[in-house]
Every structure is written in C-alpha cells, then in structure tokens.
N, C-alpha and C positions, 0 to 999 in steps of 0.2 A: 449606863448611861455610857458610852464611849468618847472621852477626847482626845482630841489631836492638837496639840500646841503650835502655834504658827509665830514667830515674831519677826517681823518684815521691817528692816530700814531704821529704825528706831522704837521709843519705847510708849509714846502716843502718836496719835492720829489727829492732824492739821488738817482744817478744810478750807481753802482757799477762797474768800470771799466774804468766809463768817470769822466767829473768833477763831483761832488757829487750832494751838496743842490741848486749850483747857477746855475751848465751848462748844467741843461735841461731844467726846466722849469723856472728858475730865480723868484722863488717863488712864480710865476703865479700857481693859476688851473690847473687842466686836465678835460678837458669837456669829457665825454662820450656822445654822440650825439646818440638819439635813436628816429628812425620813425613811432612811432606810440605813439599815446595817452598811460597813464600808463596802462602796463596788466601784469599779472605774469609771463610771461615768459620773456618779459626783462628787468624787475626788478629784476629777482632773476640771472638773467643772469649777470648782471651791478654787483650786490650785492658781486658775486665771486667774479668777473674779479677786482671790486676794492681791496675784503679783499686783493686779490691775489697780487697786483700792492703794497699796504700798507707795504705786507709782506716782497717781494721780494726788493722794493725800499726805505725801512725801510721807510716808514711814504707818505705822501702827500695828498693832497685836492683834492678832487674830486667832479666835479657836474654834474646829471642827468640833461640832455637839451634835451627835447622833443620836435623834430620839425615835427608832423605829416603830412601827406596830397600826393596827387597825387601818388599813390603807390609806397609810399617811396621814393621817389625823392627829395621831396623839402630837407630831412636831407640830402641825398647823395650830392647834390649840394651841401649843407653849409660846406660839411667838401671837399668836392673834390677845393674847393676855401679859404680852408682853409691856415694858415702859417703851411709848414712841418717844425715841429719842434717837433711834440709828443705831443701839447698839445690839440690837437682837433683830437678826435677818433671815427669811427663809427660804432655803434655796428648794423650791419644791419641784414639781413634775406639774402635767397637764392631769395627770389623775388627782390630784389635791383639791383643783380648782373645777374641773368640769365631768369629776364621776363621784365623788365621795358622798354628796351632796346626793345622790340614786341609791345609795350602796349603804347608806349608816339614816336609819331615822333621825338621830340628834348625832351630828357628827362631832358640836361644841364648839362650831365657829361658823360664820358666815362668810362664804368665800369671797362676797362682794363690800360686806360693809364692814366687814374684821379688820381690811386690809387696804392698805398703801401698794397698789402693784407698780413695781419697775420697771422690769423689762425681762421680755424673755433672754435668755444666753444662748441654749443651744440645741439643737435637734438630732434626735436618734435614729442613724438606718436600721432598718429593721429586712430579717431574711424568712421569707416561708422556709425552712430548714426542715427535710425527713430523713426519714430511716434511706440508707443509699439503695435498697430494695428499689426505692419509687423512682422513677427515671426522669418523671415529668409532672405538671398537674395534671395535665390530663391523664394520665395514667391514673394519679391517685384520685380523681375524682371518678372517674370509668369504676372504679374497685369499691368505692362507697355507695354507687347506685347499683351495684350490686348485692352490695351486701349490708345494707340498713342498718345503724346503729351498731356494726363490729369495729370500721375502724374507729381511732383515739386521737386526740388532738392533747394536747398539756399546754399548761400553763403556769403562770407563779399566783396564781391565786382569781378566784370569783371577782368579776368586775375589773380586772387587771388587762392593760390593751391586748397582751398574747390573746385573754378570752374574748374581748371583743372581739376582735379581728378573724378569731376562729368561725363567733357566730357568724359573722358579716358573711363569711366565706362560706358557711352552711348554706346560709340563707339564698345567696346569689346562686348558689348549685342546685337548690333542691334537694341536698341532700341532708341524712341525719348522724352525726358522728359521735362518739360519746365524748365529756371533756373531763379532764382530769386531770384535777388544780394541784399545785405542790406550794410548798412554802418556801418560794426560792426559784430561779433561775436552774441551777446546777442541776437538782434532781429532777426540772422537768426534761433537762437535755439526755439524762443518763437514761431516764426511760423509754425515749426513742431511740437512743442507742443501742439499748439493751435488746431491743424488737419487740419491747412490751407495747410502745404507743405508735403513732406513727408519724405524727408532722407538730409542729409549734411553728407560729412565730414569734420570732424571736430576734431580742437586739443583735443588730451584727456582730459589736464588741463579745459578747458571751459566745455567741454560735460560731463564731469565727477558728479560733483553733480547733475545733471537732469537724470543721468544714475543709480545713486544710491539710490536715489528716484523713481524710477519707472516711469518720464517723460516722459523720451526716453530710449530707447532699442539700446543696442550697438550690431551688428550683425557681425560684423570684422574690422581688421585692417589693412593698407596698410603697415604693418611693416614687415621686414624681418623675423620677429620671434614673437612667441609670448610674450604678455607684459606681465611679471613674475607677474604682482597684478594682472592679468585678464587670469589665465591661461587656463581658457576653452574658452577662446574667439580667434576664428580660423583668419588666415591669409587669405589676398586674393589669394596668392599663392596656401595656403590648399583646399581654393573653385573654385581651377582651373583656376584662371586669372594668366596666366604667366607672371612675370616679374612685377606684379602689386604691384611695393613698390616704397612709398615716403615716406621719411625723412627730412622733411624741417628743415632747419639750422639756427640758430643763426653765427653771426663771428665778426671780427675785424678788421678794416680797418685803416690805416691811408692816408695824403695824398701824391698823387704822390712826391717823392722828399726826402721823410724822408729819413735824414742820416741810412746807411746799417747798422750800430755798434745799432744805439737806435732800428731799429726794430728787430735786434736780440733780445736785451735785452727785448722789450715787448713780442716776440713771448715765449721767456721764461718765463718771468711770468704771463703768460696766463698760458702757459700748466702747468705750478707747480699748479697755483691755481686750475684748472679744474680737477684735478688730485687728489686731498686731497679724504678722506672718507664722510668727511662734505660735502664736493661739493656734490658729488656725491647723499650722503639721501637727500638733498636742492633738487636738479636735480629730482630724481626722486619723491619726493611728489607734484611736479608742472608738472609731466608727460614730462619730459625731461631726456635725456640720454647724458654723456660728449661725448665729439667728439672734443676735441681740439689737435689734432696732427700735427700742424702746418702750415704754408706756402705753402708747397710743396701738401700735401693733401686738403687744400683748393683751391687750383687752380684746383687739378686735378676735384674735387666737380664741380666748375663753369662749365665747358669745358662739363661734364657729364651731368649736370640738362641742361643747355641752348639748348644743342642739343635737349631733349627731349622737353623740355617746348614751344621751337620754332615749333616744331610740332605740340604739343597740340593748341596751340595758332593758329596756322592754320587749324585744325580741326576743331575748335571751333568758324571759321570765323570771329574772331577777329582782326579788321583793328586798326595799331596806330593813335591815336587821336591826 
C-alpha cells in the first residue's frame, strides 16, 4: 500500500458551521483512498480536491492511500467499512459504482447502501487510438469485416471502460475482433504500437504522448463534442455512431452514515475546488474536464451508466467471477 502524505495549511481540519478544529477530525489526517496504482488522472483529482479542502476548511492533513486491485473493489470495501466521520473518503471511478457489481459475484460492498455519495469530480476524455497503419475508423472496420476475428483491440482488463467500448464498437459494426486484456494501460498501448494489436479506446492522457510522437493514430473520440485541443478529431457520433458517448468519471464518496451536515460541507468544498480556473487548467493538461456538480448529478449518472454498462457486460458475455 503506497502512501503519499500532504500537509496543507495547518495540522488540523477546521469545519465552518460545526465544531472547528477538534469537532471534525480531532486532529487526525483525512485519508483519500484511491482504487488504482498511482496515475495522472487520480493524482490530479486528489490534488485539486485536497487543495480545495484546505482552502474551504482552513487547513488539514491529507493522505493519499492507494488500495488497488479487483476492479476498484479493494478500495471500495475498505471505505465502506471505515468510520463514518469524514476521515476516510473514496476517490472512485464509474467502474466502482456501475460495473463492479456485474463483474464480481460478491464485490464486498453495496454501491448504494454502503456509501454516502458526495459529488462527481471530473470526466475523462478518450481517444479511439490505433496503430498508424490505420488511416480511419472506416478503413479499420472494413478490414475487420474482411477478416473476422483477426483484428485485435486491447484494454486494461475485462469489464474496463476500454473493454466495454470495444464491445459496443464491434456490436454496432457487426464485426468480430479479438479482445486482448492487460494489467494496465501502458502494456495495452505498447501492443498496438508494436503492431501486434490494432486499436484501443484509451484515456486521452495515456495515449497522448504516443499520438504526438506518431506511434499511435487518434481516429475519433467518444466524447459528446470535439476535444478543444484536437478540433480536427471527429466524434463517434459524427461518424454515424448514434449516442456512442462515453465520459468516464472520477467521484467522491464517504461511508454510509456520515452526518448530513458534514456531507453538505464536503460537497460544497469539492465543488468550489473544482470550479477554479487553475483546477480547470490542470484537468485539461491531463485529458480531463471539470464535472463537480454535486450529489444529485452523481446519483443520476450512476443510474444512467449502470443501465448501459449492465447491457454491455451482457453483450460481452461477461459472467460475474
């Protein structure tokens, strides 16, 4: 378990409107539990979040606690069983609350009953990235139709966003491609760069260096509109894939039973932190966009994405492990 400590503006966390320095954490650090090994997307979200907390709560000590494994369920189980006092929070992804329950027979937590959801934080932009030999989505699909089962798409694991997008892509085109999962994004990208695989739906942040160096080619994006920094890159919808939109997200949740007044404070602090120009600039640098719109928006997205992902898992033939 990797810990990275961050002391910000003081040694205790003061809570406006409640008992201040002692009433919230009683001098204890706040653990931000992350479900993956260190990565740019997680780290930038955590930094913006804790900077916002430090400003809002006038100080505090924060700890990044990485608990990777089992499709984010290791981290989620840990937080679900933690004290409901605000000192253990989960910086999760959409996988945690809209995929895990369909991938595991017993994920060890109830995504609704065991958590008090606070807010979405940001959304991740994605590329459909391919080996440079492919000039367009149309060319890639035509080749897949000529050679059923020969072309390969990669992902960072069964049930991952990259896997589900690949399944949806094949289903819509009536094609068969081999799915090759890896334990992480870098090896999945390397396989395509080496010419042993053909495409992946990758986070923009992970694929961008290879796209910029022409080792990968960005063919499209599943975002709802074109990416500002890549205005010539078409959306999947523009290419005729109706409603082919995916904006995976990062979010903040606390254990169920956390006091409502405290949840309201955490929600406001998160929303303020992600609303600053500096936060937006930092997110943009890492292929993310601000999405901190509060608890109600997060609950709606969970319902929407869960319905879609359950269907894609069924189409993919993924049985709970």
